[in-house]
C-alpha positions as CSV (number, residue, x, y, z in Angstrom):
1,M,141.2,143.6,86.9
2,A,144.2,143.2,88.9
3,F,144.7,145.3,92.2
4,H,148.0,147.1,91.1
5,I,149.9,149.6,94.0
6,D,153.0,151.0,94.4
7,I,154.6,151.6,98.0
8,G,157.5,153.5,99.1
9,F,158.6,154.3,102.9
10,V,161.3,155.9,104.8
11,C,161.9,155.6,108.2
12,Q,164.7,157.4,109.9
13,T,166.0,158.6,113.6
14,G,166.7,162.1,112.1
15,R,168.6,164.2,114.6
16,K,167.4,162.2,117.9
17,D,169.3,159.6,119.7
18,R,166.4,157.0,119.1
19,N,164.1,156.0,116.4
20,E,160.5,156.0,118.1
21,D,158.5,155.8,114.5
22,F,157.7,152.5,112.8
23,C,155.7,151.7,109.7
24,A,155.1,148.5,107.3
25,A,152.6,147.1,104.6
26,M,151.3,143.8,103.9
27,L,150.2,142.7,100.8
28,P,147.5,140.0,100.5
29,P,148.9,136.2,100.7
30,A,147.7,134.0,97.6
31,G,143.9,133.4,97.3
32,Q,143.0,136.3,99.8
33,E,143.6,139.2,97.2
34,D,139.8,140.3,97.9
35,M,141.1,141.5,101.3
36,G,143.2,143.8,99.6
37,S,146.4,145.9,100.9
38,I,147.3,147.1,104.6
39,V,149.7,149.9,105.3
40,A,150.2,151.6,109.0
41,I,152.3,154.2,110.2
42,A,153.2,154.9,113.9
43,D,155.1,157.7,116.1
44,G,156.1,156.0,119.8
45,V,155.4,158.6,122.4
46,S,159.0,159.2,124.4
47,T,157.5,160.4,127.4
48,G,157.4,157.4,130.1
49,G,159.5,155.3,127.6
50,M,159.1,152.1,125.5
51,G,157.3,154.5,122.9
52,G,159.3,152.9,120.1
53,E,158.3,149.5,121.6
54,A,154.5,150.1,121.3
55,A,155.1,151.8,117.6
56,Q,156.8,148.5,116.5
57,T,153.9,146.0,118.2
58,T,151.0,147.9,117.2
59,V,152.0,148.5,113.4
60,T,153.2,144.9,113.4
61,S,150.3,143.0,115.1
62,L,148.1,145.4,112.8
63,V,149.8,144.4,109.4
64,R,150.1,140.8,110.2
65,S,146.6,140.0,111.7
66,Y,144.6,141.9,109.6
67,H,144.8,138.9,106.5
68,D,143.5,136.5,109.5
69,T,140.0,138.3,109.9
70,P,137.3,136.8,108.3
71,E,136.6,138.1,104.9
72,T,132.9,138.8,105.4
73,W,133.8,141.3,108.0
74,D,133.9,144.9,107.0
75,T,137.4,146.8,107.2
76,T,136.4,148.6,110.2
77,V,135.2,146.1,112.0
78,A,138.5,143.6,111.4
79,L,140.7,147.0,112.2
80,D,139.0,147.9,115.3
81,R,139.2,144.2,117.0
82,I,143.1,144.0,116.1
83,I,143.6,147.8,117.2
84,G,141.0,147.2,120.5
85,A,142.9,144.1,121.2
86,Q,146.5,145.6,121.0
87,N,145.1,148.7,122.7
88,A,144.1,146.1,126.0
89,W,147.6,144.5,126.0
90,L,149.5,148.0,126.3
91,T,146.5,149.3,128.8
92,G,147.0,146.7,130.7
93,T,150.8,147.4,131.2
94,N,150.1,151.0,132.7
95,H,147.8,150.3,135.5
96,R,149.4,152.2,138.3
97,R,152.3,153.7,136.3
98,Q,152.9,157.2,136.4
99,P,153.6,158.5,133.7
100,A,152.6,156.1,131.5
101,M,154.7,154.0,129.1
102,G,154.1,152.3,125.9
103,L,151.8,154.8,124.2
104,T,151.8,155.6,120.6
105,T,150.0,157.3,117.8
106,L,148.5,154.6,114.5
107,T,147.4,155.9,111.2
108,A,146.6,152.8,109.2
109,L,145.2,152.6,105.6
110,V,143.6,149.6,103.6
111,L,143.1,149.7,99.7
112,R,140.3,147.0,99.3
113,G,138.1,146.5,96.2
114,Q,137.4,149.8,94.9
115,S,137.7,151.6,98.1
116,Y,140.1,152.9,101.0
117,T,139.6,152.8,105.0
118,V,141.7,155.0,107.0
119,A,141.9,153.9,111.0
120,H,143.6,157.0,112.8
121,V,144.6,157.5,116.6
122,G,146.9,160.5,117.7
123,D,148.6,163.1,115.5
124,S,150.5,160.9,112.8
125,R,148.4,162.2,109.4
126,C,147.1,160.7,105.8
127,Y,146.7,162.7,103.0
128,L,145.0,161.9,99.6
129,L,146.3,163.5,96.4
130,R,143.8,163.5,93.9
131,E,143.7,165.3,90.7
132,G,145.6,168.1,91.6
133,Q,144.4,168.6,95.3
134,T,145.6,167.7,98.8
135,L,142.8,166.5,101.0
136,L,143.8,165.8,104.9
137,L,142.0,162.4,105.6
138,T,142.9,162.9,109.5
139,H,142.4,164.9,112.6
140,D,144.8,165.8,114.9
141,H,144.4,164.3,118.5
142,T,146.3,167.1,120.4
143,V,145.6,169.9,122.7
144,N,144.3,173.2,120.9
145,H,147.2,175.0,122.1
146,P,150.3,176.7,120.2
147,D,152.6,175.6,123.5
148,M,150.8,172.5,123.6
149,R,150.5,170.8,120.5
150,H,152.5,167.7,121.0
151,Q,150.0,166.7,124.1
152,L,148.4,164.0,123.0
153,L,144.8,163.7,123.6
154,R,144.2,159.7,122.1
155,A,146.8,157.6,121.7
156,V,147.1,153.6,121.5
157,G,147.6,152.4,125.3
158,L,146.3,155.7,126.8
159,E,142.9,154.6,128.3
160,D,141.3,151.2,128.7
161,H,138.2,152.4,126.0
162,L,140.1,153.4,122.9
163,V,137.8,155.9,119.8
164,V,139.5,155.5,116.9
165,D,138.4,157.7,113.8
166,Y,137.2,156.1,110.2
167,L,137.2,157.4,107.3
168,Q,136.1,155.3,104.1
169,G,136.0,156.7,100.4
170,D,136.1,155.3,96.6
171,L,139.3,154.7,95.1
172,Q,140.5,156.3,91.8
173,V,143.4,155.1,89.3
174,G,146.0,157.6,90.0
175,D,145.2,158.2,93.9
176,T,148.0,159.0,96.3
177,F,148.3,158.7,99.8
178,V,150.9,160.2,101.9
179,M,151.4,159.0,105.5
180,L,153.6,161.1,107.8
181,T,154.6,161.5,111.3
182,D,154.9,164.8,112.8
183,G,158.5,165.0,112.5
184,V,157.6,165.2,108.6
185,H,154.2,166.9,108.5
186,G,155.1,169.7,111.1
187,K,157.8,170.9,109.0
188,L,156.1,170.6,105.3
189,S,153.3,172.8,104.2
190,E,150.3,170.9,102.0
191,R,151.8,172.8,99.1
192,Q,155.6,171.6,99.8
193,L,154.0,167.9,100.5
194,A,152.1,168.0,96.9
195,E,155.3,169.2,95.4
196,C,157.5,166.4,96.9
197,A,155.1,163.8,96.7
198,A,153.7,164.3,92.6
199,P,156.0,166.9,91.1
200,A,154.1,168.5,88.1
201,G,154.3,167.2,85.1
202,Q,155.9,163.7,86.8
203,A,154.7,160.7,88.0
204,P,157.6,159.3,90.0
205,G,157.8,155.9,91.9
206,A,156.2,155.7,95.3
207,Q,159.9,155.5,97.0
208,P,161.8,158.2,95.6
209,A,158.9,160.5,96.9
210,A,159.0,159.2,100.0
211,E,162.5,160.2,100.5
212,R,162.0,163.7,98.8
213,L,159.4,164.0,101.7
214,V,162.1,163.0,104.3
215,A,165.0,165.1,102.6
216,Q,162.8,168.3,102.7
217,A,161.7,167.7,106.4
218,L,165.2,167.4,107.5
219,A,166.6,170.6,105.4
220,A,163.4,172.7,106.6
221,G,164.9,171.5,110.2
222,S,162.9,169.0,111.7
223,D,164.6,167.5,115.2
224,D,162.3,164.4,115.2
225,N,162.0,160.9,113.9
226,V,161.0,161.3,110.4
227,T,158.9,158.5,108.6
228,A,156.8,158.8,105.3
229,M,155.0,156.4,103.4
230,V,153.5,157.0,99.8
231,V,150.9,154.8,98.3
232,R,150.5,155.0,94.5
233,V,147.0,153.1,93.0
234,L,148.0,152.2,89.4
235,D,145.0,149.9,89.0
236,L,142.3,148.7,90.7
237,Q,140.5,145.6,91.8
238,G,137.0,144.1,91.2
239,P,134.2,145.5,92.7
240,N,133.3,145.5,96.4
241,L,129.9,145.3,98.1
242,Q,129.0,148.5,97.5
243,D,130.1,148.5,93.8
244,A,127.9,145.4,93.4
245,D,125.0,147.2,94.9
246,R,125.3,149.9,92.7
247,A,125.3,147.6,89.8
248,A,122.5,145.7,91.0
249,Q,120.2,148.8,91.3
250,S,121.3,150.2,87.8
251,L,121.1,147.1,85.9
252,P,117.3,145.7,84.4
253,V,115.9,142.5,85.6
254,P,115.0,140.6,82.7
255,A,111.6,139.7,81.5
256,K,110.6,136.1,82.3
257,L,112.7,133.6,80.0
258,K,111.3,131.1,78.3
259,V,113.0,127.3,77.0
260,G,115.1,128.4,74.1
261,E,115.5,132.0,74.8
262,S,119.1,133.6,75.3
263,I,120.5,136.0,77.7
264,D,124.2,137.1,77.1
265,G,125.3,134.1,75.3
266,F,123.5,131.6,77.4
267,T,120.3,129.8,76.2
268,V,117.5,128.8,78.6
269,T,117.0,125.1,79.1
270,A,114.9,124.9,81.9
271,T,112.9,126.7,84.6
272,V,113.9,125.3,88.1
273,A,112.0,127.2,90.3
274,D,109.7,130.3,90.3
275,N,108.8,131.3,94.4
276,G,107.4,134.7,93.2
277,I,110.4,136.5,94.4
278,N,113.2,135.0,92.7
279,L,113.8,132.8,89.4
280,L,115.7,130.1,88.7
281,Y,116.5,129.0,85.5
282,Q,119.0,126.1,84.1
283,V,120.9,127.7,81.1
284,R,123.9,126.3,79.0
285,D,126.5,128.0,77.1
286,P,126.2,126.8,73.2
287,K,129.7,127.1,72.9
288,S,131.2,124.9,76.0
289,Q,128.0,123.0,76.4
290,T,128.5,123.8,79.8
291,L,125.5,124.0,82.0
292,Y,125.1,126.9,84.4
293,A,122.3,127.9,87.2
294,L,121.0,131.6,86.5
295,K,119.4,133.4,89.2
296,T,117.4,136.7,89.0
297,L,114.5,138.6,90.6
298,H,110.9,137.9,89.0
299,P,110.0,140.8,87.2
300,A,107.1,141.5,89.6
301,R,110.0,142.8,91.8
302,A,112.3,145.0,89.9
303,H,111.2,147.8,91.2
304,D,112.1,146.6,94.7
305,Q,115.4,148.2,95.8
306,D,115.5,146.1,98.8
307,E,115.5,142.7,96.8
308,R,117.9,143.8,94.5
309,A,120.5,145.1,97.4
310,M,119.9,141.4,98.8
311,L,120.8,139.9,95.5
312,A,123.6,142.1,95.0
313,H,124.9,140.9,99.0
314,E,124.1,137.2,97.8
315,A,126.7,137.5,95.0
316,W,129.5,139.5,97.0
317,L,129.1,137.0,99.7
318,A,129.2,134.0,97.4
319,K,132.3,135.2,95.6
320,R,133.8,136.0,98.6
321,M,133.3,132.4,100.0
322,M,135.1,130.7,96.7
323,S,138.2,131.8,98.4
324,S,137.6,130.0,101.8
325,R,137.8,126.3,103.2
326,A,134.0,126.3,102.6
327,A,134.2,126.3,98.9
328,G,134.1,122.9,98.4
329,H,130.8,122.5,99.8
330,L,129.2,125.8,98.2
331,V,128.2,126.7,94.5
332,A,130.9,128.5,93.0
333,I,129.4,132.1,91.3
334,H,130.5,133.2,88.2
335,D,131.7,136.9,88.0
336,P,132.4,138.3,85.4
337,L,131.0,135.7,83.0
338,P,132.8,132.5,81.9
339,N,132.0,133.5,78.3
340,R,133.5,136.9,78.8
341,Q,130.5,138.6,77.5
342,P,129.3,142.3,79.4
343,R,126.5,141.4,82.0
344,S,123.3,143.0,80.4
345,A,120.7,142.6,83.3
346,C,120.9,141.5,87.0
347,Y,121.4,138.3,87.6
348,L,123.7,135.6,89.4
349,L,125.2,133.0,87.4
350,Y,126.2,129.4,89.4
351,D,127.9,126.2,88.4
352,W,125.6,123.7,87.8
353,H,125.6,120.4,89.4
354,S,123.8,117.2,88.9
355,G,122.3,115.2,91.7
356,E,119.2,116.0,94.1
357,T,118.3,118.0,97.1
358,L,117.9,116.0,100.0
359,Q,114.2,116.8,100.2
360,Q,113.7,115.8,96.6
361,L,115.3,112.4,98.2
362,L,112.5,112.3,100.9
363,D,110.1,113.0,98.3
364,R,111.1,109.8,96.6
365,Q,112.0,107.8,99.6
366,Q,109.7,109.2,102.0
367,K,112.7,109.1,105.0
368,L,116.4,107.9,105.0
369,G,118.1,105.4,107.0
370,P,120.3,106.5,110.2
371,V,123.5,106.2,108.6
372,Q,122.6,108.1,105.3
373,A,121.2,111.1,107.4
374,V,123.8,110.8,109.7
375,S,126.2,111.5,107.1
376,A,124.3,114.3,105.7
377,A,124.0,116.3,108.8
378,M,127.9,115.7,109.5
379,Q,128.9,116.9,106.2
380,T,126.3,120.2,106.5
381,L,128.1,120.8,110.3
382,R,131.6,121.0,108.9
383,V,130.2,123.5,106.0
384,L,128.2,125.2,109.0
385,G,131.5,125.4,111.2
386,L,133.7,127.1,108.8
387,L,130.8,129.6,107.8
388,H,130.1,130.6,111.3
389,R,134.2,131.1,111.9
390,Q,133.9,133.5,109.0
391,G,130.8,135.4,110.8
392,V,128.5,133.8,108.3
393,I,124.7,132.7,109.6
394,H,122.9,130.7,106.7
395,R,119.5,131.3,107.9
396,D,117.5,129.1,105.9
397,I,119.0,125.2,106.5
398,K,116.2,122.5,105.2
399,P,116.4,119.8,103.0
400,A,115.5,121.9,99.7
401,N,118.6,123.7,100.4
402,L,121.0,120.5,100.9
403,H,122.1,119.4,97.5
404,Q,123.6,115.6,97.1
405,G,125.9,116.0,93.8
406,D,126.6,112.7,91.6
407,D,129.9,113.4,92.7
408,G,129.2,112.7,96.5
409,V,129.6,116.1,97.6
410,L,126.8,117.5,99.8
411,R,126.4,121.4,99.0
412,V,124.8,124.1,101.3
413,L,122.8,126.2,98.5
414,D,120.9,129.3,98.7
415,L,123.0,132.5,100.8
416,G,120.3,134.6,99.5
417,V,119.1,135.5,103.3
418,A,122.1,135.0,104.7
419,L,123.6,137.3,107.6
420,T,127.2,138.8,107.4
421,G,126.5,142.1,109.4
422,R,127.5,143.7,106.0
423,E,123.8,142.8,104.4
424,P,121.0,145.7,103.9
425,E,119.1,146.6,107.3
426,S,115.9,145.8,105.9
427,M,117.5,142.2,105.1
428,R,118.4,141.8,109.1
429,R,115.0,143.0,109.9
430,L,113.4,140.6,107.8
431,H,111.9,137.4,109.4
432,A,113.5,135.1,106.7
433,G,113.7,131.5,106.7
434,T,111.2,128.7,106.6
435,P,109.0,128.8,109.2
436,S,108.8,125.0,110.2
437,F,112.6,125.3,110.8
438,V,113.0,128.3,113.0
439,N,113.9,128.3,116.3
440,P,111.7,129.7,119.1
441,E,113.7,132.6,120.0
442,Q,113.0,134.2,116.6
443,W,109.0,134.0,117.3
444,G,109.4,135.6,120.5
445,H,109.6,132.2,122.6
446,N,112.2,132.6,125.3
447,S,113.0,130.5,128.2
448,K,115.0,131.5,130.7
449,A,118.5,129.5,131.3
450,G,118.0,126.5,133.5
451,G,114.8,125.4,132.7
452,G,112.6,128.2,133.9
453,S,109.4,129.1,132.7
454,A,108.9,130.4,129.4
455,T,108.2,134.0,128.4
456,E,106.5,136.0,125.3
457,G,109.0,138.6,124.6
458,E,110.9,140.5,121.8
459,P,112.1,138.3,118.5
460,E,115.7,137.2,119.0
461,L,118.1,138.0,116.1
462,P,119.2,134.9,114.2
463,D,122.6,133.4,115.3
464,A,124.9,130.0,114.9
465,Q,122.3,128.1,117.0
466,S,119.3,129.3,115.0
467,D,121.4,127.4,111.8
468,L,122.1,124.3,114.3
469,F,118.2,123.9,115.4
470,A,117.4,124.1,111.7
471,L,119.8,121.2,111.0
472,G,118.2,119.4,113.7
473,V,114.9,119.6,112.2
474,T,116.2,118.7,109.3
475,L,117.6,115.7,110.8
476,Y,114.7,115.1,112.5
477,Q,112.6,115.0,109.3
478,L,115.2,112.9,107.4
479,L,114.5,110.4,110.3
480,T,111.1,110.5,110.4
481,A,109.4,112.0,107.3
482,R,107.6,114.2,110.3
483,L,108.5,117.7,111.5
484,P,109.7,117.8,115.6
485,Y,106.8,120.7,116.1
486,G,104.4,120.2,113.3
487,E,104.0,122.2,109.9
488,V,104.2,126.1,110.2
489,L,102.3,127.5,107.5
490,P,104.0,130.9,106.4
491,Y,101.1,132.9,107.8
492,Q,101.3,131.4,111.0
493,V,103.6,131.7,114.3
494,G,105.6,129.1,115.2
495,R,104.0,127.2,118.7
496,Y,106.2,125.2,120.7
497,Y,104.0,123.7,123.6
498,R,105.0,120.4,123.9
499,D,108.5,118.0,123.3
500,P,108.8,116.6,120.4
501,T,108.5,113.0,120.2
502,P,111.5,110.8,120.1
503,P,112.4,110.2,116.1
504,S,112.9,105.9,117.2
505,R,108.5,106.4,117.9
506,H,108.2,107.1,114.2
507,N,111.1,105.1,113.1
508,P,111.8,102.3,114.7
509,E,115.5,101.9,112.7
510,V,117.2,104.9,114.9
511,P,119.3,104.2,117.7
512,I,118.7,105.6,121.3
513,W,121.7,107.8,121.4
514,L,120.7,109.1,118.0
515,D,117.4,109.8,119.7
516,H,119.5,112.0,122.6
517,V,121.1,113.8,120.0
518,V,118.3,114.9,117.7
519,Q,116.4,115.5,121.2
520,K,119.0,118.1,122.2
521,A,119.6,119.9,118.9
522,V,115.7,120.9,118.7
523,A,115.3,121.4,122.3
524,R,112.7,124.1,123.1
525,D,115.3,125.5,126.0
526,K,118.0,127.4,124.0
527,S,120.5,126.7,126.9
528,Q,119.9,122.9,126.3
529,R,120.9,122.8,122.7
530,F,124.3,122.7,121.2
531,E,126.0,126.0,121.0
532,T,128.5,125.2,118.3
533,A,128.9,123.3,115.0
534,E,131.8,121.3,116.3
535,E,129.8,120.3,119.3
536,F,126.9,119.0,117.5
537,L,129.4,117.2,115.4
538,L,131.4,115.6,118.0
539,A,127.8,114.1,119.1
540,L,127.5,112.6,116.0
541,E,130.9,111.3,115.8
542,R,130.9,109.8,119.1
543,G,127.9,107.9,118.5
544,A,127.0,104.9,121.4
545,S,130.2,105.2,122.3
546,R,129.6,108.2,124.2
547,P,126.1,108.7,124.1
548,L,124.5,112.0,125.5
549,T,122.2,111.8,128.1
550,V,118.5,112.8,127.3
551,P,117.2,116.1,127.7
552,P,115.1,116.5,130.9
553,A,111.5,116.9,129.6
554,S,109.8,120.8,129.9
555,A,107.6,121.1,132.9
556,L,103.9,121.8,132.0
557,L,104.3,125.3,133.2
558,Q,107.3,126.0,130.8
559,R,105.9,124.3,127.8
560,D,102.4,126.3,128.1
561,P,102.5,129.3,130.2
562,T,98.8,129.9,130.1
563,M,98.2,126.3,131.6
564,L,97.8,127.6,135.6
565,W,95.0,129.7,134.4
566,K,93.2,126.8,132.2
567,L,93.4,124.5,135.8
568,L,92.2,127.4,137.7
569,L,89.2,127.6,135.1
570,G,88.4,124.2,134.8
571,L,88.5,123.9,138.7
572,S,86.1,126.9,138.9
573,A,83.9,125.6,136.3
574,L,83.4,122.5,138.2
575,F,82.5,124.1,141.4
576,N,80.2,126.4,139.5
577,L,78.5,122.7,138.4
578,L,78.3,121.2,141.9
579,L,77.1,124.0,143.3
580,V,74.3,124.0,140.7
581,Y,73.5,120.1,141.4
582,W,73.3,120.9,144.8
583,L,70.9,123.8,144.7
584,L,68.6,122.0,142.0
585,F,68.8,118.6,143.1
586,L,69.7,117.7,146.7
587,P,67.0,117.9,149.2
588,K,66.5,120.8,151.3
């Protein structure tokens, strides 16, 4: 369903000499419709001067920068980052100035998916008119005294640490949002506001409504700048993450399907995978003869709300990634269904690509040549770089999740455990990923920067370097058909008591420069590894022309913190044996 809104605004000087109000709106650029639309209004503080400039720059930077933030960020995160940066810039100009200059209020509204988000500082206001009721969504940050009601307690540019109020809620078709500066809302009652914005029996356009609000405020004697914005919701966009989660919790999980059975018009042609949690089928649309991949929960997990939430998060993330630069190296998801039928069960439908995973290639060839392995790693790094810039951590990079298509494109599979900052809390705490590819920090093996001794501590949450370590393990396996630290079974804990053997020891075709790159990628010490996908990719691109130095070998005590006690125990045992021998056999 198309997202359709009507926006009207008026910003006038009124009876003042200078207009220090400012407002703006920004619709999403082509390809970023899922980011929604943003409108903002600000009232510059005249005390100290430069209030109009502060209002204009704050609103302009917000509406222009919002669509540049990653689509995977929560709306409040995106707004907070931009507002915080603007506040830091304004406060930087106010140090040692009394009174402070360049202060402004700010009220912003983002309509995204089927929800709204309000960000607010100061005494401009946002109202919601819904089904005959008028709801004030913001709280004035002013001194609670009749004679000081214009004295702001919070403003953009006032303090180094700005606290922004956020409010989120669900949208309905017919909702009307009214945003006003105090020159308007200070002269109108809620009844007058509702009559101007939505006269009884009429549904006027947003622009006439904004003009009516300003005219009414001026007629009531307003002596301030007067600004009004009216936003009407005429139609809604497709579901966001919360909507997808509600659908996943309500739809039934299909029973285990057999070849030949149908679901929503798709016929099952093969069962591809069953790991006890998820089932993956190959299905065909009989009309178009197009193949798809259908992913759903195992019937045994049908009542697990956390697993349903994780599936909804995967669907939401996969859909968001379709409009990103990484889309060409991911698998496209279909929502709504391509055959236009309603979805009767909880499942995801992806494109099907012929080809094989790198794990299948390894199983068939045992190991890959250096050129083929490096090419696969470089393609994967380009995708990871794009994902990481979007704030996405894959968490399960391994040969089985890297698919080499017959079309020559390497695709990264399975976003089921990826982190975006909006995943369920239970998913964030889950020790996900394949154990043999998990970096030491996630097991609680922490090394001090600079090669200090290793310590057993609290496991760290996965980050971008976790994906790079997993890719390093993958590259090691592609080159040698071995794992650098050995296989870790699901019920075991990873142990990192030795430095990996250089790949060239197992495969003489591996050049020394590639040895050094792989050793750096899987180093025990996090500080010795690549920090970004771009750094890792550059090392592979330069190859032998600018080789890396081999990472220093870990000290014995760093590899095994208990080694000192083992040595002391050995010396003690040897001393005791010598003492016993002396007592029993040497002449007295």
